[in-house]
C-alpha positions, -999 to 999 in steps of 0.1 A, spaced: 0 0 0 15 33 -10 23 58 17 16 95 17 26 124 40 14 159 47 30 187 67 12 218 79 15 248 102 -14 265 120 -21 292 146 -32 279 180 -64 293 194 -56 319 221 -59 309 257 -54 272 249 -52 253 282 -28 224 290 -59 202 296 -72 210 261 -38 200 246 -38 168 267 -73 159 255 -63 167 219 -33 144 221 -52 115 237 -79 117 211 -55 121 181 -33 92 193 -63 68 194 -77 80 160 -43 80 143 -37 44 155 -70 32 140 -63 51 107 -27 37 105 -12 72 106 20 81 124 38 114 128 48 143 151 32 175 164 53 204 175 41 235 194 59 267 202 32 282 224 14 299 195 18 277 164 15 240 156 37 222 131 26 187 123 40 160 100 17 130 93 23 99 73 4 68 64 -20 52 38 -39 77 17 -73 69 31 -61 71 67 -42 103 61 -73 118 44 -94 110 75 -69 124 99 -63 156 79 -100 161 76 -102 161 114 -72 185 115 -90 210 92 -122 209 113 -105 212 147 -114 242 168 -81 242 186 -64 261 158 -70 282 127 -52 293 96 -40 258 85 -13 262 58 -1 231 41 37 230 37 40 198 17 20 168 7 27 138 -15 36 101 -18 66 90 3 88 60 1 90 53 38 77 63 72 100 85 92 80 80 124 68 44 122 62 39 159 47 72 169 10 78 163 13 112 179 47 121 192 47 157 206 71 182 218 74 219 226 98 237 204 113 272 206 97 298 183 129 305 164 135 269 155 99 265 145 101 295 122 133 281 107 116 248 99 85 264 86 103 288 63 127 262 48 118 248 14 94 219 17 100 205 -18 112 169 -22 90 154 5 86 124 -18 123 117 -22 141 93 1 163 112 26 155 149 23 184 173 14 200 193 41 182 226 46 149 212 35 119 216 59 116 178 64 153 174 70 152 202 97 121 186 113 138 152 114 170 167 128 149 183 156 138 148 166 172 131 165 199 126 191 236 130 186 238 96 169 210 104 144 186 80 159 150 92 165 144 99 202 111 96 219 93 128 226 110 144 256 84 169 266 46 167 264 27 196 250 1 197 276 7 191 313 
């Protein structure tokens, strides 16, 4: 079954509580697992950046929920397309707080080539992946939860 991915950025609703974030993550984790979708969600206190990957039908279902969520607005797609592999095969909804400057750097990087194998240095996906890797280049589990 071919895999697809999508990356987007959005503006968080003002006065978003830690409890709302926790509820969002719990709900999204369960739904993504059923849809066969994996990925990561980053939050800088004002913006969300999410990368999702999985089968086309599952990804369409998850992204439809994203577009209708009241927790954010101004969803802007950064990239979408077929991919050759999952970058986050074990994480149905890994999450992490990120500093605003790093978030801006990732968002503003070119997001072309998402369908290629390993993204080129300086590409948005490459910067996102690097923000999730340790010194040895292996993906680390999410260190900080967005909510509580």
